[in-house]
C-alpha positions in Angstrom: 176.5 190.4 180.3 175.7 192.3 177.1 178.5 194.7 177.7 180.9 191.8 178.3 179.8 190.3 175.0 180.3 193.6 173.2 183.9 193.8 174.5 184.6 190.3 173.4 183.2 190.7 169.9 184.8 194.1 169.2 181.7 194.7 167.1 178.4 195.0 169.0 176.4 194.0 165.9 173.4 195.6 164.3 170.8 195.0 167.0 172.9 196.6 169.7 174.5 199.4 167.7 171.2 200.7 166.1 168.8 199.4 168.7 166.9 202.7 169.0 166.3 202.7 165.2 165.1 199.2 164.8 161.7 197.5 165.6 163.0 195.6 168.6 161.7 195.3 172.1 163.0 194.2 175.5 162.0 190.7 174.5 164.0 190.6 171.3 167.2 188.6 171.9 170.3 190.6 171.1 172.0 188.0 168.9 175.0 188.8 166.7 177.6 187.1 164.6 179.4 190.4 164.3 177.4 191.7 161.4 177.6 195.4 160.3 180.4 197.9 160.8 181.8 197.0 157.4 184.6 199.1 155.7 184.0 202.1 153.5 187.1 202.1 151.3 188.3 205.2 149.3 189.0 204.4 145.6 192.5 204.9 144.5 192.1 204.3 140.8 188.5 203.9 139.5 187.4 207.2 141.0 190.1 209.1 139.1 189.2 207.4 135.9 185.6 208.6 136.1 186.5 212.1 137.4 185.2 211.5 140.9 187.7 212.4 143.7 185.4 211.0 146.4 184.4 207.5 145.3 184.0 204.9 148.0 183.3 201.2 148.1 181.1 199.8 150.9 182.5 196.3 151.5 179.5 194.2 152.5 181.4 191.1 151.8 183.0 191.6 155.2 179.9 190.5 157.0 180.0 187.1 158.8 178.7 185.0 155.9 180.3 187.2 153.2 177.3 189.3 152.1 175.0 192.2 153.0 172.2 189.7 153.8 173.4 189.3 157.4 172.2 192.8 158.3 168.6 192.0 157.7 168.8 188.3 158.7 169.9 189.1 162.2 166.8 191.2 162.8 164.5 188.7 161.1 165.8 185.8 163.1 165.8 187.7 166.3 162.1 188.6 165.8 161.4 185.0 164.8 162.9 183.9 168.2 160.9 186.6 170.0 157.7 185.1 168.4 158.8 181.6 169.6 159.3 180.3 166.1 161.4 177.1 165.8 161.8 177.0 162.0 162.8 179.5 159.4 162.6 179.2 155.7 163.8 181.1 152.6 164.2 180.9 148.8 167.6 181.9 147.6 170.0 182.3 144.8 172.7 181.6 147.4 173.5 184.5 149.8 170.2 184.5 151.7 170.4 180.7 152.2 174.0 181.1 153.6 172.9 183.8 156.0 169.7 182.1 157.1 171.6 178.9 157.7 174.3 180.6 159.7 172.0 182.5 162.0 169.7 179.5 162.3 172.6 177.4 163.4 173.8 180.0 165.9 170.3 180.3 167.4 169.4 176.6 167.4 166.6 177.0 164.8 165.6 174.6 162.1 166.5 176.2 158.7 165.0 175.2 155.4 166.2 176.7 152.1 164.9 176.3 148.6 167.4 177.0 145.9 167.0 176.9 142.1 168.8 173.8 140.8 172.0 174.6 138.9 171.7 178.4 139.6 173.6 178.7 142.9 177.3 179.4 143.1 179.2 176.6 144.8 180.7 178.8 147.5 177.2 179.8 148.7 175.8 176.3 148.5 178.8 175.0 150.5 178.0 177.5 153.3 174.4 176.3 153.6 175.6 172.7 153.7 178.2 173.5 156.3 175.7 175.3 158.6 173.4 172.3 158.5 170.4 173.6 156.7 167.8 171.4 155.1 168.4 172.2 151.4 165.7 171.6 148.7 166.8 172.1 145.1 163.8 173.2 143.0 163.6 172.3 139.4 162.7 175.9 138.5 163.9 179.4 139.0 164.2 181.7 142.1 160.8 183.3 141.6 159.1 179.8 141.7 161.1 178.9 144.8 159.9 182.2 146.5 156.3 181.4 145.7 156.7 178.0 147.3 158.2 179.3 150.5 155.5 181.9 150.7 152.8 179.2 150.5 154.7 177.1 153.0 155.0 179.9 155.6 151.3 180.8 155.1 150.3 177.2 155.8 152.6 176.2 158.6 154.1 177.8 161.7 157.3 178.6 159.9 158.9 182.1 159.6 159.7 183.3 156.2 163.0 185.2 156.2 163.3 186.5 152.6 163.2 190.3 152.1 159.4 190.2 151.9 159.8 189.9 155.7 159.8 193.6 156.7 162.4 192.9 159.4 164.9 192.1 156.8 164.6 195.6 155.2 164.8 197.2 158.7 168.2 195.5 159.3 169.5 196.2 155.9 168.8 200.0 156.2 171.6 200.2 158.8 174.1 200.1 155.9 172.8 203.6 154.9 173.3 204.7 158.5 176.9 203.5 158.4 177.7 205.2 155.1 176.3 208.4 156.5 178.1 208.1 159.8 181.4 207.4 158.1 181.2 210.3 155.6 179.6 212.8 158.0 176.7 213.2 155.5 174.9 211.2 152.8 176.7 210.8 149.5 175.5 212.5 146.3 175.1 209.1 144.6 174.7 205.5 145.7 175.3 202.9 143.1 173.9 199.5 143.9 173.1 196.1 142.3 169.4 195.3 142.0 168.1 191.7 142.1 165.1 191.1 144.3 165.3 194.9 145.0 165.2 194.6 148.8 168.6 196.3 149.3 167.9 199.4 147.2 164.6 199.7 149.2 166.4 199.4 152.5 169.2 201.9 151.7 166.6 204.5 150.7 164.6 203.8 153.9 167.8 204.4 155.9 168.8 207.6 154.1 165.2 208.9 154.5 165.1 208.2 158.2 168.5 209.9 158.8 167.3 212.9 156.7 164.1 213.1 158.8 166.2 213.0 162.0 168.5 215.7 160.5 171.5 213.5 160.8 172.2 214.1 157.1 171.6 217.3 155.0 170.6 215.5 151.8 169.5 212.1 150.4 171.5 210.5 147.6 170.3 209.7 144.1 169.7 206.0 144.1 171.4 204.4 141.0 170.3 200.8 140.8 171.6 198.3 138.2 170.2 195.0 137.0 171.8 192.5 134.7 170.7 192.8 131.1 169.4 189.2 131.0 167.5 189.7 134.3 166.2 193.3 134.1 162.4 193.1 134.7 162.2 196.6 136.3 164.1 198.2 133.4 162.0 196.3 130.8 158.7 196.9 132.6 157.6 193.3 132.9 158.7 190.0 134.6 161.3 187.9 132.9 160.2 184.3 132.8 163.7 182.8 132.4 166.3 185.3 133.6 169.9 184.7 132.6 173.1 186.3 133.8 176.6 185.3 135.0 175.7 187.3 138.2 173.7 184.6 139.9 172.8 186.7 143.0 170.7 189.1 140.8 169.3 186.4 138.5 165.7 187.2 139.4 162.9 187.8 137.0 160.1 189.2 139.3 161.6 191.1 142.2 159.6 191.0 145.4 160.4 194.6 146.2 159.8 195.9 142.7 157.4 198.7 143.7 159.5 200.0 146.6 162.6 200.0 144.3 160.8 202.1 141.7 159.7 204.4 144.6 163.3 204.8 145.7 164.4 205.6 142.2 161.7 208.1 141.6 161.8 209.9 145.0 165.6 210.2 144.8 165.8 211.4 141.2 167.9 208.4 140.4 167.6 205.6 137.9 167.4 201.8 137.5 169.2 200.6 134.4 170.8 197.4 133.0 174.4 196.4 132.5 175.5 193.5 130.3 177.4 190.5 131.5 180.4 191.7 129.7 180.2 195.1 131.5 179.7 193.2 134.8 182.8 191.0 134.2 184.9 194.0 133.1 184.0 195.8 136.3 184.6 192.6 138.4 188.2 192.4 137.0 188.8 196.1 137.4 187.8 196.1 141.0 190.1 193.3 141.8 193.1 194.4 139.7 193.0 198.1 140.4 191.4 198.4 143.8 192.3 195.1 145.5 188.6 194.4 146.1 187.3 190.9 145.3 183.5 191.0 145.0 181.2 188.5 143.6 180.0 189.2 140.1 176.6 190.7 141.2 178.6 193.2 143.3 180.4 194.5 140.3 177.0 195.6 138.8 177.3 198.8 140.9 180.7 199.6 139.4 179.6 198.6 135.9 176.7 201.0 136.4 178.9 203.8 137.4 181.2 203.3 134.4 178.2 203.1 132.1 176.6 206.3 133.6 179.8 208.3 133.2 180.3 207.1 129.7 176.7 208.3 128.9 177.5 211.7 130.2 177.0 211.7 134.0 179.4 214.3 135.5 181.0 213.2 138.7 183.2 216.2 139.3 182.9 217.5 142.8 180.5 214.7 143.7 180.7 212.1 146.5 179.6 208.6 145.4 179.4 205.1 147.0 179.4 201.8 145.2 177.9 199.0 147.3 180.0 195.8 147.0 177.3 193.4 148.1 179.2 190.1 148.5 182.6 188.4 148.7 184.2 187.1 145.5 184.9 183.7 147.2 181.2 183.1 146.9 181.8 182.1 143.3 185.2 180.5 143.0 184.6 178.8 139.6 183.9 182.1 137.9 186.9 183.7 139.5 189.2 181.0 138.1 187.5 181.2 134.7 187.9 185.0 134.4 191.2 185.4 136.3 193.5 188.3 135.5 196.5 186.0 136.0 197.1 182.3 136.1 199.7 180.2 138.0 202.9 179.3 136.2 204.5 175.9 137.0 208.3 176.0 137.5 211.1 173.8 138.8 212.3 174.3 142.3 215.3 176.4 141.6 216.2 180.0 141.4 217.0 179.9 137.7 213.4 178.9 136.9 212.1 181.7 139.1 214.3 184.2 137.3 213.2 183.0 133.9 209.5 183.0 134.8 209.8 186.6 136.1 211.9 187.6 133.1 214.4 189.3 135.4 217.2 189.3 132.8 220.0 191.6 133.8 218.2 193.1 136.8 220.3 191.3 139.4 222.1 193.6 141.8 
C-alpha cells in the first residue's frame, strides 16, 4: 500500500524518503501531504551581483502549507499519533499554526493554536481558519503565547508541536540533506533567517550528520540573520517587545537560542541583524530579478548575504545557498503595499493598450 501511495503522490514525503535518518519506528504512521523535495534554484542575477557564480535558493515555500514548517510538523504529528495523542497545540506567528492545523486536519487530530493578536499575517491566519483549528488570539507577543502552550502541554495530555519538540528539529534537518544531495556536497555558506532559531539548529544538525556519515566533505558556515527590531541573539538579551515587518521572525526570546549559537560557533559562521529596509529591498529584489516570491522573513537570508558582501565577505569561487523559508502569498497585504508594479486601469480597446504600453511607432 505504501508503494502505491508513493506512486500516486509523486513525492514520498519526509518520513518515507529519510526514514533511516529519522527517529521513527514500525509503529510510526507514514503520513505525508507531500512535504520535502523542494526546489534548489540557481540564481541568475543576484549571484552575479555579489560575485558568486554558485548561489542557490532553497524554495521552502513549495511545501504543502507554503513554508519549511511542514518538514518538522509531519514528524511531530506522526510521533504524536504513535503516542495515541488526540490533540496537538502550538504557539505561532503564523506558519507553525498553518502547518499544525493542516496536518491535524489530515490526521483527524484536534488542533489548538495560540497566536499573538494583531501580529499574524492574514494569509497564515486564513490557513489555520480553513483547516479548522481552534484559534486563540493572545493579548501579548509570541513569547508569551509559547509560555502558555508549554504550561498547557505540561498540565494536560496535549502534544506540543512547536520547535521545542525535538521531533520538529529532526524533520527540519532533512532540508540540509536535500541541499547536499542536490549539490553533491554541502555548500560553503548557508544563509538563513533566524526567528525562534529552530531552523538554523536543524540545518546544522543535518549537515553534521551527513558529514559524520561521509556523505559530504565539509560543513557550511552558518550565516543566520535576525530582524534589527527582533534580534535578541545579536544583542545578547531578550527583546521584550520585538518589532519588524517580517512577522515570521518577530520573536524576542528564541526557544532554540543556545543551539543556534552553537551552530554559529561550531561552523565558524555568524548571526547578525538586518534592518526592515534591507529586508524589504531584498524581498523586492528576489521577486523582480529572480522570479521568487518569498514572504518578508524569507528575504532576511538574502538581505544578510548582501550585507555580508558589502562588509567585505568574498564570495568568489564559493558555493552558497539562501533559504527562502515561506511563500510570499502568506502576507498579501505587504506584497500589495510594497509592490514593484501596480495595475493600470484602461478602456477595453487596443488604442488604450497601446497608450498604456507606450508603444508609439513600434507597430510592425
